[in-house]
N, C-alpha and C positions, 0 to 999 in steps of 0.2 A: 533918799535912803529908806530902806524898808524898816518898818517899825519892829518887826520880829528881831532883826539883828541889833537894833538899839536896845530893845528889851533884854535880850540875852547877854549883850555886852555889859549892861549895867549889873546883871546878876553875877557875871564873872568878876567884875570889879568888887562887888560886895563880898563875894566868896573869897577873893584874894585878900581883901582887907581883914576878913575874919581868920582865914586859914593860915596865912604866912606868919603872923605873930604867934599864933598858937603852935605851929610847927617849930618855930624857933624856940619857944619855951620848952617843947618836948625834947628837942635836941640838947638844950642846956641841961635838962634833967628834972624839970618841973612836971612830974607825972601825976597830975590831979584830974579828977573827972571833968570839971568845967573846961580845962584846957583841951582835954581829949575830945570832948563834944564839940568845941569850937573848931578844932582841926578837922574832924569828920564832917561837920556841917558845911564848912567852907569848901572842902573838897567835893562834897556832894553837890553843892550849888554849881561849882565849875563843871563837873561832869554832866549834870542834868541840863545845864544851859547849852553845852556843846551838843549833847544828844538831841535836844529840841531844835537847835539850829539846823541840824542835818536831816531830821525827820519831818519837820513841819513845812508846809508850803507857805512861803512868805505872802502870797496873794490871799490866802484864806485866814491868816492871822489877824485878829482884831483886838484892839485895845484903845481906850479913849485917850485923847491927847492929854487930859488932866492926869490920868493915872500914869501915863508914860513920863510926863513932866515930874510928877511926884517921885517916881522911881529913879529918874536921873538925879534929882536933888538928893535923894537918900544915898545914892552911890557917891556923889560928890562929898557929902558929909562924912560918909564912912571912910573914904580915902583920905580926907583931911584929918580925921581923927587918928587914923593909923599913922600918917606922916608926922603929926604933932607928937604922938606917943613915941615914935622912933627917935625924933629929934630931942625930945626931953630926956630920954634915957641915955643919951651920949654923955 
């Protein structure tokens, strides 16, 4: 598997973990600056990861294995935190 797609996939997961709960809060009616910034930041991460996947040559992309592993771990923790937050609010 190409490291570029793993890298951008983890950025999409982190963007979704930030953006979806913030968008849900905006829909409910919580119109605060932090919620708005989280929604914009999450959406920006998703769009930029998609753009980079389309525009970057996977053969030229370089990232160390340690940095990629750390990013995958961060995406897992972000997703776990979002899931736990959603379950605890039920």
